[in-house]
Each structure stands twice: as C-alpha cells, then as structure tokens.
C-alpha positions as CSV (number, residue, x, y, z in Angstrom):
1,X,20.6,129.6,28.4
2,X,17.8,127.1,27.6
3,X,14.8,127.7,29.8
4,X,13.4,125.7,32.7
5,X,10.4,123.6,31.8
6,X,7.3,122.6,33.7
7,X,6.5,118.9,33.2
8,X,2.8,118.2,33.4
9,X,1.7,114.8,34.6
10,X,-1.9,115.7,35.4
11,X,-4.7,114.3,33.1
12,X,-7.1,117.1,34.2
13,X,-6.4,120.1,31.9
14,X,-7.8,122.7,34.4
15,X,-5.6,121.5,37.2
16,X,-2.6,121.4,35.0
17,X,-3.1,124.9,33.7
18,X,-3.4,126.2,37.3
19,X,-0.3,124.3,38.4
20,X,1.7,125.7,35.6
21,X,0.7,129.2,36.5
22,X,1.6,128.5,40.2
23,X,5.1,127.3,39.3
24,X,5.7,130.2,36.9
25,X,4.7,132.8,39.6
26,X,6.6,131.1,42.4
27,X,9.7,130.8,40.4
28,X,9.3,134.3,38.9
29,X,9.9,133.0,35.4
30,X,7.8,134.3,32.6
31,X,9.9,132.2,30.3
32,X,8.9,128.9,32.0
33,X,8.3,126.4,29.1
34,X,5.8,123.4,29.2
35,X,5.9,119.7,28.4
36,X,2.7,117.7,28.7
37,X,3.7,114.0,29.3
38,X,0.1,113.0,29.6
39,X,-0.4,113.6,25.9
40,X,3.1,113.3,24.5
41,X,6.2,111.3,25.4
42,X,9.4,113.1,26.5
43,X,11.0,114.5,23.4
44,X,14.4,113.1,22.4
45,X,15.9,116.5,22.4
46,X,14.5,117.6,25.8
47,X,17.9,117.6,27.5
48,X,19.3,119.8,24.8
49,X,16.4,122.2,24.9
50,X,16.0,122.8,28.6
51,X,18.4,123.6,31.5
52,X,16.2,122.1,34.1
53,X,12.8,120.4,34.8
54,X,10.2,121.1,37.4
55,X,7.6,118.3,37.7
56,X,4.1,118.8,39.1
57,X,1.8,116.5,41.0
58,X,-0.8,114.0,39.7
59,X,-3.7,111.8,40.9
60,X,-1.6,108.8,39.9
61,X,0.1,106.7,42.6
62,X,3.4,105.0,42.2
63,X,2.5,102.4,44.8
64,X,-0.5,101.1,42.9
65,X,-0.1,97.6,41.4
66,X,1.4,97.7,38.0
67,X,-1.5,95.7,36.6
68,X,-3.9,98.6,37.5
69,X,-1.8,101.3,35.8
70,X,-2.7,102.6,32.4
71,X,-0.3,102.6,29.5
72,X,-0.1,106.4,29.9
73,X,0.9,106.2,33.6
74,X,3.6,103.6,32.9
75,X,5.0,105.7,30.1
76,X,5.0,108.8,32.3
77,X,6.8,107.0,35.0
78,X,9.5,105.8,32.6
79,X,9.9,109.3,31.2
80,X,10.2,110.8,34.7
81,X,12.9,108.2,35.5
82,X,14.8,109.3,32.5
83,X,14.8,112.9,33.7
84,X,15.6,111.9,37.3
85,X,18.6,109.8,36.1
86,X,20.0,112.8,34.3
87,X,19.5,115.0,37.3
88,X,21.0,112.5,39.6
89,X,24.2,112.3,37.5
90,X,24.4,116.1,37.2
91,X,23.7,116.5,33.5
92,X,20.5,118.4,34.1
93,X,18.6,119.9,37.1
94,X,15.3,118.5,38.4
95,X,12.7,119.4,41.0
96,X,10.2,116.6,41.5
97,X,7.1,117.3,43.6
98,X,4.3,115.3,45.2
99,X,3.6,112.2,43.0
100,X,6.9,112.4,41.2
101,X,9.0,112.1,44.4
102,X,7.6,108.6,44.5
103,X,8.9,107.9,41.0
104,X,12.4,109.1,42.0
105,X,12.4,107.2,45.3
106,X,11.5,103.9,43.6
107,X,14.1,104.5,40.9
108,X,16.8,105.0,43.5
109,X,15.8,101.8,45.3
110,X,13.6,103.2,48.1
111,X,10.2,102.0,49.1
112,X,7.0,103.9,48.4
113,X,3.8,102.7,50.3
114,X,0.4,103.7,51.3
115,X,1.6,103.9,54.9
116,X,2.4,107.6,54.9
117,X,-0.5,109.6,53.5
118,X,-1.3,113.2,54.5
119,X,-4.6,115.0,54.7
120,X,-5.4,117.7,52.2
121,X,-4.4,121.1,53.7
122,X,-1.6,122.8,55.5
123,X,1.1,120.9,57.4
124,X,4.3,121.8,59.3
125,X,7.6,121.0,57.6
126,X,10.8,120.7,59.6
127,X,14.2,121.0,58.0
128,X,17.0,118.7,58.9
129,X,20.5,119.9,59.8
130,X,21.7,119.0,56.3
131,X,19.3,121.6,54.9
132,X,21.1,124.4,56.6
133,X,24.0,124.2,54.2
134,X,22.0,123.3,51.1
135,X,22.1,125.9,48.3
136,X,18.4,125.7,47.8
137,X,16.9,125.0,51.2
138,X,19.6,126.8,53.2
139,X,17.8,130.2,53.2
140,X,14.5,128.9,54.5
141,X,13.0,129.0,58.0
142,X,13.7,125.8,60.0
143,X,10.0,125.2,60.3
144,X,7.4,126.4,57.9
145,X,3.9,125.6,56.6
146,X,3.3,123.9,53.3
147,X,0.3,122.2,51.5
148,X,-0.1,118.5,51.1
149,X,-2.6,116.1,49.6
150,X,-1.3,112.6,48.9
151,X,-2.1,108.9,49.5
152,X,1.4,107.5,49.6
153,X,4.9,108.3,50.8
154,X,8.2,106.9,52.1
155,X,9.5,106.1,55.6
156,X,13.1,106.7,54.7
157,X,15.0,108.6,52.0
158,X,16.3,106.3,49.2
159,X,19.9,105.2,49.0
160,X,22.3,108.0,48.1
161,X,19.8,110.8,49.0
162,X,20.3,113.5,51.6
163,X,17.2,114.1,53.7
164,X,16.4,117.8,53.8
165,X,12.9,118.0,55.4
166,X,10.5,115.8,57.4
167,X,7.5,115.7,59.6
168,X,5.7,113.2,61.8
169,X,3.0,112.1,59.4
170,X,5.3,111.6,56.4
171,X,9.0,111.3,57.3
172,X,10.4,112.0,53.9
173,X,9.2,115.5,52.9
174,X,12.3,116.5,50.8
175,X,15.7,115.3,49.8
176,X,18.6,116.0,47.4
177,X,20.6,113.6,45.3
178,X,24.0,114.9,44.2
179,X,23.9,118.6,43.5
180,X,21.1,118.9,41.0
181,X,18.2,116.6,41.9
182,X,15.6,117.8,44.4
183,X,12.4,116.1,45.4
184,X,9.6,117.3,47.7
185,X,6.5,115.4,49.0
186,X,4.7,118.7,49.8
187,X,3.5,121.1,47.1
188,X,5.9,124.0,46.9
189,X,4.1,126.0,44.2
190,X,0.5,126.9,45.0
191,X,-0.9,129.9,46.8
192,X,-3.8,129.1,49.1
193,X,-6.2,130.4,46.5
194,X,-4.7,128.3,43.7
195,X,-4.8,125.2,46.0
196,X,-8.5,125.6,46.8
197,X,-9.2,125.8,43.1
198,X,-7.3,122.6,42.6
199,X,-9.2,121.1,45.5
200,X,-12.5,121.9,43.8
201,X,-11.3,119.8,40.7
202,X,-10.3,116.8,42.9
203,X,-13.1,117.0,45.5
204,X,-14.6,113.7,44.5
205,X,-11.2,111.8,44.1
206,X,-10.8,110.6,47.7
207,X,-8.4,113.1,49.0
208,X,-10.9,114.4,51.5
209,X,-14.6,114.2,52.2
210,X,-16.3,116.5,49.6
211,X,-18.6,117.7,52.4
212,X,-15.6,119.2,54.2
213,X,-14.5,121.3,51.3
214,X,-15.4,124.7,52.8
215,X,-13.8,123.8,56.2
216,X,-10.6,122.7,54.6
217,X,-10.5,125.6,52.1
218,X,-10.8,128.0,55.0
219,X,-7.7,126.5,56.7
220,X,-5.8,126.6,53.4
221,X,-6.6,130.3,52.8
222,X,-5.6,131.2,56.4
223,X,-2.2,129.5,56.1
224,X,1.0,131.5,55.8
225,X,2.9,130.0,52.8
226,X,6.0,132.1,52.3
227,X,8.7,129.5,52.4
228,X,7.6,127.0,49.7
229,X,7.7,129.7,47.0
230,X,11.1,130.9,48.2
231,X,12.3,127.3,47.8
232,X,11.2,127.3,44.1
233,X,12.8,130.7,43.4
234,X,16.0,129.5,45.0
235,X,16.0,126.4,42.8
236,X,15.4,128.6,39.7
237,X,18.4,130.8,40.6
238,X,20.6,127.8,41.3
239,X,19.9,126.4,37.8
240,X,20.8,129.8,36.3
241,X,24.2,129.6,38.1
C-alpha cells in the first residue's frame, strides 16, 4: 500500500521538522512520507503515490485579504484544495489540521473569519453525538484536552460536513465530509514538549505575548493530551483498512 504522507505548509524549517516528527510519533508510522508545499508544488502523481494525506498547520491565514497573500500562499491553498476535493469524493483520505481546516471550509462554501480565534495553550474539546459512531472519533473520550493557537475559525461547519467536535470559543473544532475527509481546528499531533518548542519559534508572531512564554509553556506541559494522538492513530488505521 502507498504510504501516508505529511504535507508541510510551514515556511519555518525548524517548526516543520518538529511537526513532522510529532505526526510520525502520534500515528506510529515510521514510514510516514513528506511533501513540502512551501518549496515545491503538489506533484502530479501524488494521488498515485500516497494512500492519504495529513496536513499540518501554518502561520498563514485563510481569512487574510487575497491582495496580502504571497504567491506561495496562494499556490499552497490551491494545492490543498486539490487534496481536499479528492478526499471529499472518496478517492483519497485526508486529515487537515489548524490552518488547513480553513482552506477546506472555504472550498466547501463555508465562512472563515477572525471572529473565532483561540489563545495559545490547552483547551477543552467536546464531541458531538455524531462523533460517537464515527470510525475515527468514536473511540475518544467525550471531552478531552487539546492544544490550540490560531487567529481565525468558523462559526458553523461548511455545507455537507458532519460536525464532530466543538467548544465555546471556536464552535467548529472538527468535522468529517463523506467517509475520508477529516478536519480539525485544534492540533492533534504535538506532545506538550513539542508544542512548547514550536511556541519558541513563533513567540514573536502575535499568537501570545512573548513575555508570557514561561507561564503558557507551564500550562501546556501540565496538560493531559492522550486523546488527540489516539485520534491520529485511529485515522492512520482507518486509511489502512
């Protein structure tokens, strides 16, 4: 079977390397391949080479005016839409996280705005009733802690999507489209330690006051983060089936 592939959309090489390792460990896949869309476009044969795609986060924002986006960001969003369209019609599998949930939401006709940001650090995620019978989310606790750090979000799931997880600050935390496209606003992949290392890279990028790094890092390291990694492992096993 062609392997799963991690899709990098982070310009910062250090953050991207750490994110790849986090996905690889959480999914328990030593064979996790890599595609770097920041530096190269999506290969024409990507859907023949890989059984599924897991897309990481990025400092990019979907809701930013198109006139302010770089050519690289616009190309990345077009490539992610190609992957999402294939996952939505069931010809591949996709897990889109953080920034990339916004790309999928917009592609499906939903609205992404700056109205639903979340602070950097742990937050409580609540599953919907629909998650109970979902093949990926169904084995998780109904409420669990995950890590967030984002400046945009959605008030409602896009047309055709099944809402799987929510919370008060950002109503759309996860959804499914069809049987093979999943998207999460929270970060499912990092351990607390890996997240604090990523925080250090982005400490001056407006996600939090840099003077609060130690306080936020302490909260992150104290958080219990069992369920997000279980989610990724379940997705990996579902793709294998």
